[in-house]
C-alpha beads as a LAMMPS data file, in Angstrom:
LAMMPS data file: protein, C-alpha beads

121 atoms
120 bonds

1 atom types
1 bond types

-500.0 500.0 xlo xhi
-500.0 500.0 ylo yhi
-500.0 500.0 zlo zhi

Masses

1 110.0

Atoms # bond

1 1 1 68.185 -148.453 -109.641
2 1 1 69.666 -146.187 -107.052
3 1 1 73.204 -145.067 -107.204
4 1 1 74.049 -146.589 -103.797
5 1 1 73.016 -150.090 -105.074
6 1 1 75.159 -149.641 -108.258
7 1 1 78.165 -148.568 -106.069
8 1 1 77.667 -151.686 -103.754
9 1 1 77.573 -153.937 -106.811
10 1 1 80.719 -152.323 -108.251
11 1 1 82.537 -152.711 -104.993
12 1 1 81.498 -156.275 -104.675
13 1 1 82.667 -156.979 -108.257
14 1 1 86.030 -155.294 -107.413
15 1 1 86.428 -157.393 -104.270
16 1 1 85.751 -160.563 -106.295
17 1 1 88.247 -159.468 -108.939
18 1 1 90.919 -158.895 -106.285
19 1 1 90.185 -162.297 -104.824
20 1 1 90.735 -163.866 -108.288
21 1 1 93.926 -161.792 -108.664
22 1 1 95.376 -163.314 -105.417
23 1 1 94.089 -166.787 -106.382
24 1 1 95.392 -166.929 -110.035
25 1 1 98.139 -164.299 -109.743
26 1 1 97.039 -162.613 -112.948
27 1 1 97.445 -158.963 -113.330
28 1 1 94.307 -158.661 -115.485
29 1 1 92.128 -159.261 -112.414
30 1 1 93.803 -156.408 -110.546
31 1 1 93.284 -154.068 -113.506
32 1 1 89.657 -155.258 -113.654
33 1 1 89.166 -154.460 -109.980
34 1 1 90.653 -150.949 -110.512
35 1 1 88.321 -150.434 -113.437
36 1 1 85.319 -151.335 -111.240
37 1 1 86.440 -148.905 -108.494
38 1 1 87.096 -146.160 -111.027
39 1 1 83.658 -146.620 -112.508
40 1 1 82.301 -146.100 -109.036
41 1 1 83.843 -142.880 -108.541
42 1 1 81.324 -140.901 -110.601
43 1 1 77.711 -141.581 -111.524
44 1 1 77.670 -142.815 -115.151
45 1 1 75.537 -144.960 -117.435
46 1 1 78.271 -147.573 -117.890
47 1 1 78.443 -148.364 -114.225
48 1 1 74.714 -148.632 -114.075
49 1 1 74.730 -150.966 -117.127
50 1 1 77.396 -153.270 -115.575
51 1 1 75.491 -153.219 -112.271
52 1 1 72.226 -154.108 -113.969
53 1 1 73.737 -156.888 -116.082
54 1 1 75.417 -158.445 -113.075
55 1 1 72.200 -158.296 -110.841
56 1 1 70.173 -159.829 -113.681
57 1 1 72.689 -162.625 -114.052
58 1 1 72.769 -163.234 -110.430
59 1 1 69.046 -163.437 -110.250
60 1 1 68.992 -166.039 -113.062
61 1 1 71.871 -167.957 -111.417
62 1 1 70.006 -167.822 -108.079
63 1 1 66.970 -169.457 -109.592
64 1 1 68.860 -172.166 -111.185
65 1 1 71.205 -172.905 -108.350
66 1 1 68.386 -173.199 -105.919
67 1 1 66.700 -175.838 -108.048
68 1 1 69.931 -177.896 -108.335
69 1 1 70.577 -177.510 -104.585
70 1 1 67.142 -178.770 -103.514
71 1 1 67.457 -181.490 -106.125
72 1 1 70.797 -182.617 -104.653
73 1 1 69.563 -182.378 -101.075
74 1 1 66.483 -184.534 -101.983
75 1 1 68.192 -187.183 -103.870
76 1 1 71.565 -187.366 -102.154
77 1 1 70.503 -186.896 -98.619
78 1 1 66.775 -187.647 -97.983
79 1 1 66.335 -190.723 -100.396
80 1 1 69.402 -192.686 -98.943
81 1 1 68.100 -191.898 -95.328
82 1 1 64.554 -193.162 -96.205
83 1 1 66.074 -196.263 -97.932
84 1 1 68.343 -197.010 -94.843
85 1 1 65.471 -196.509 -92.573
86 1 1 63.272 -199.070 -94.412
87 1 1 66.268 -201.440 -94.625
88 1 1 67.012 -201.444 -90.954
89 1 1 63.661 -200.792 -89.591
90 1 1 61.512 -203.613 -90.958
91 1 1 58.856 -203.461 -88.250
92 1 1 58.281 -199.780 -88.698
93 1 1 58.055 -200.090 -92.475
94 1 1 55.933 -203.117 -92.374
95 1 1 53.288 -201.425 -90.363
96 1 1 52.336 -199.442 -93.468
97 1 1 51.801 -202.462 -95.538
98 1 1 49.851 -204.668 -93.314
99 1 1 46.277 -205.260 -94.511
100 1 1 45.004 -206.648 -91.170
101 1 1 44.878 -203.184 -89.509
102 1 1 42.591 -200.476 -90.741
103 1 1 44.150 -197.681 -88.703
104 1 1 47.592 -196.953 -87.252
105 1 1 46.041 -195.801 -83.950
106 1 1 47.245 -197.804 -80.904
107 1 1 45.188 -197.892 -77.702
108 1 1 47.201 -197.243 -74.480
109 1 1 44.895 -199.292 -72.268
110 1 1 45.023 -196.697 -69.450
111 1 1 41.915 -195.784 -67.420
112 1 1 41.381 -192.038 -67.849
113 1 1 39.575 -189.999 -65.093
114 1 1 38.455 -186.483 -64.820
115 1 1 41.611 -185.645 -62.832
116 1 1 43.790 -186.599 -65.745
117 1 1 42.539 -183.716 -67.863
118 1 1 42.771 -180.993 -65.163
119 1 1 46.631 -180.620 -65.185
120 1 1 47.635 -181.459 -68.737
121 1 1 51.254 -180.167 -68.198

Bonds

1 1 1 2
2 1 2 3
3 1 3 4
4 1 4 5
5 1 5 6
6 1 6 7
7 1 7 8
8 1 8 9
9 1 9 10
10 1 10 11
11 1 11 12
12 1 12 13
13 1 13 14
14 1 14 15
15 1 15 16
16 1 16 17
17 1 17 18
18 1 18 19
19 1 19 20
20 1 20 21
21 1 21 22
22 1 22 23
23 1 23 24
24 1 24 25
25 1 25 26
26 1 26 27
27 1 27 28
28 1 28 29
29 1 29 30
30 1 30 31
31 1 31 32
32 1 32 33
33 1 33 34
34 1 34 35
35 1 35 36
36 1 36 37
37 1 37 38
38 1 38 39
39 1 39 40
40 1 40 41
41 1 41 42
42 1 42 43
43 1 43 44
44 1 44 45
45 1 45 46
46 1 46 47
47 1 47 48
48 1 48 49
49 1 49 50
50 1 50 51
51 1 51 52
52 1 52 53
53 1 53 54
54 1 54 55
55 1 55 56
56 1 56 57
57 1 57 58
58 1 58 59
59 1 59 60
60 1 60 61
61 1 61 62
62 1 62 63
63 1 63 64
64 1 64 65
65 1 65 66
66 1 66 67
67 1 67 68
68 1 68 69
69 1 69 70
70 1 70 71
71 1 71 72
72 1 72 73
73 1 73 74
74 1 74 75
75 1 75 76
76 1 76 77
77 1 77 78
78 1 78 79
79 1 79 80
80 1 80 81
81 1 81 82
82 1 82 83
83 1 83 84
84 1 84 85
85 1 85 86
86 1 86 87
87 1 87 88
88 1 88 89
89 1 89 90
90 1 90 91
91 1 91 92
92 1 92 93
93 1 93 94
94 1 94 95
95 1 95 96
96 1 96 97
97 1 97 98
98 1 98 99
99 1 99 100
100 1 100 101
101 1 101 102
102 1 102 103
103 1 103 104
104 1 104 105
105 1 105 106
106 1 106 107
107 1 107 108
108 1 108 109
109 1 109 110
110 1 110 111
111 1 111 112
112 1 112 113
113 1 113 114
114 1 114 115
115 1 115 116
116 1 116 117
117 1 117 118
118 1 118 119
119 1 119 120
120 1 120 121
């Protein structure tokens, strides 16, 4: 991992710690932010270790949260919309269950000439 990436990660962690300091008014978060910033002053293995652990944790968290986010969108948004559509649009939903029709194609009944296809727009 490059030092610039490590430094960016430490600054982000320091910013997050400062945000927690202002939210919870606990001096521990301010000290933690100062520690992260002090580690970023010089290139050292501890800073790389903290950065690597944080990036690994965020990668795992990203995989888990994307699964739950897609799950929630599907079951909390798309499923109720589909059920409401079927409930209030009986004709549209019934067309899929009719056995009398073999196709959903509907003829327009218009006469088409050669001029119709010359200017399609």
